[in-house]
N, C-alpha and C positions, 0 to 999 in steps of 0.2 A: 529861048526855047526850049520846050520841057517835054517834048515828045519821048526823048529817051527814060527819063525818070518814070513817067506814068507807064511806059512800057514795061519796065523792070518791075512795077509795083503791080502790074495787071490792072490798072485803072484807065485804060485807053479806050475802053470800050463805050459806047454810049449807054448800054443797061449796066449798072455797078451792082455789086451785091446789096443788100438791105442794110448793113450795119458795117463800117469800116472803123477801126480804131488804131489812131498813131499814138504810140508809146515814146515819149522824147526823154531820153536820159539827161541826167543834170549836166551842165557844161557843154551842150551842143544845143543848136538852133534848127529846129525842123520846120520852122514857118514857112519855109519854100514850097514844101510840099501843099501847104493850104493854097497858096498863091498858085502853083502850077496846076493844082486840080479845079480851081476856080477859073483859071482861064480855059481849059478843056470843056467844062461844062458850058460856059457861055459861048463855046463856038457852036454847040449843038443846035440846030434849028428848032424852036418852040420847046426847049427845055428850059425849066424854071430852077433859080437857084435862090437860096436864102442864106446869107452870111450873117452869123452871129459875132460880133466883134468884143471878146473880152479882153483879149492880149493886147493888140492893136486897134486903132480906129480906122474908119473906112479909107481915109486918106492914104493912110500906109499901103492899103492893098490897091488903091489906085496907081499910087507911084510904083509899086513891084509889078503891077500888071503892065505898065508903059515899058519898063525894063525888059519884060518878057514878050512883048509883041502886040499886047492887047489893050483896050482903052475901057476900062469899067464903066464910066459916064454914059457910054452909048446905051449900055444895056440897063442902067440903073431906073428902077420904078418901071421897069417894062418885063424883062425877064429875070432881073437881078433885084432882089429886096433885101434889105440890111436892117438890122437890129442892132445899133450901135450903141451899146452899153457904156463904153469907155467914153463917148464923145458927150453923150446925155448927161452923165455923172460931171464930167467936167464944165458943161454948160450950165447945170442946176444945182450943183453943189449937194448939200444936206437934203434939200427937197427933191433931189432924183428919186423916182419911184423906186429905183434900184436899191436904194440904200434905206428907204423907209416906203414901203409897200401901202397906198391909200388904201387897199381892199384888205388889209391884214395878212394877206398872203406871204410866204418865206420867199426870198430872191428866187430860188429854183423853180418854185410853184408859179411865181409871175413871170418866169421865162419860158415855162411849158405853156401858159395862156398864151402869151404872145405868139409864140411858135405854132400854136394849134389855130390863131387868128389868122396869122398869114398864110397858112396851108390851107385852110378854108376859102380864103378870098382868091389865091392863086393857082393851086393844084388842078381844080377842075380844067382848066385851060391850058395845060400845059402836057406834053407827051410823057415826059418824066418830071422830076423833082428831086433836087438835092438840098440837104440841110448840112451847112458846115459850122462847126463849133470849134473856135481857133483855140482856145486854152482851156480845159475845165479846171485847172489849179487856180485860176483866177476865182473862182468861186469860193475857194477855201480862203483866200484874201479877204473876200466881202462877208465872210462870216460863216458861211455854209458849212454843216456838218459833214461828216464822209457818209453818213447814211442819206442825207439830203442829195448829195452828189451822185451817188450809186442810184437813188430813186429816179433823179432827174434823168439819166442815162438809160433807166429802165422803162421810163415813161417815152423816151425817143425810140428806142427799141421797139416796143409796142405800136408806135405811129407807123414804123417801117412795115410791120407785119399788115397792119390795117389796110394800108394802100399798096397797091401795085405800083410799080415804077417809082417808088420812093427809095432814096439812099439817105442814111444818116452817117455822116462822117465827123469823128471825134478826135481831139488831140489833148493830151494830158502831158504838161511839162514835169520835170523832176520825177519821172516815172519810177526810178531808183529808190526814192523816199516815200513816194505815196504807192508802195508796190502792190498791197493788197486792194486797194480801189482801183489800179491799174489792171490788175489781173481779174477782178471782178469785171469791170467794164469791157474788156477784151474778149470776156467769154459770151457777151452777150451778141456777138457776130461771128462771121466766118472768115473774115479776113484782119489780120493784125500787122503793122509796120512799126517795128522799133527803130528809133533813130539813136546810134551807139557811138560813143567814143572810139578812137583807136587805141589798141592796146599799147602802141608805142609811143603815144603820146601826139605833138604837134608835128604835121606833115605839110609842107607848102603846097603838094600837089593834089592833096585829099584833105576834105573837112571831117569826113565820119564815114560810116557804114550804115547801110540799111539791111535789116533782117527781115523778110516779108514772110510771114505764114499764112497759110490759107488751108482751111478744112474741105477737103475733096468729099469726103462721104462720111456721114456719121450715124453711126448705127446705135444699137441698144448697149452695147457692151465696150466698143472701142471706136475710134474715128482715124481715118487716114488724113494726114497732113502733107503739104508739100511746104519745103522750107527753101528759101533762096536768099543769098547774101550776096550784096554789090556794095562797091564803094562810091562816094560822091563829092562831087566838087561844085559848089555853088559860087559863080562868076558873076559878074555884073549884069549880064544880059541872057544868061542861059544856066543851064545845070548839066554838068558831066557826070557820065556813070562809068564805072571801070568793074572788071572781074575781079576778085581777090586773086593775088597772085601775077598781074597783069603790069602793076607797079611794084617796085621794091620796097613794100612797107608790110610790118606786121600787123595783121588785122585782129 
């Protein structure tokens, strides 16, 4: 059950902001947010979802969904479409288009091309559409430069502006290492969720903390922001949320 974490992040509504970025600090795992968001979008009638698998393959999200109470296979190739980069590379090795594009495109350009194709085929039939990118930092591992990753995210943000009811959600792990890229990507949208370690170290009742920042009103010279911090604990079949101070731990 993921309702509490989505409510805390403000991602429980049918209509989401155009661009949402998740910043995952080193040594914490924010993948549960992708699985929680995926389950919520699949439950909305006639809402389309595109899952871009860079960090985990599709089977991982199927298994995570079953633990959280939903079956992705029911929606696959209907309201759910998948670009499984990881499985394609495992299946085809060095001949995979993600390692050697036949069209002479860079990795990120090929990804944008495939996303646009999916969008053209599926978006017109849906009341809303969500694109989930599970980990941008994998693009660095595959040889993309910082400029290419930032341009990739800029292209995605432009897609969200071009289409009503389209939401792009990205996640970047090791955000404290890729701090400049992380900040630049976060500025493309109005919602940023930071997945952070506990200052006190490991605590069995809490895995980490979420800092949710949302731009409420953006003017010419200043913008108004809301900031909310919660603690989270990922269990096998649910995610629990606590307010700071509710549990005796230094955050």
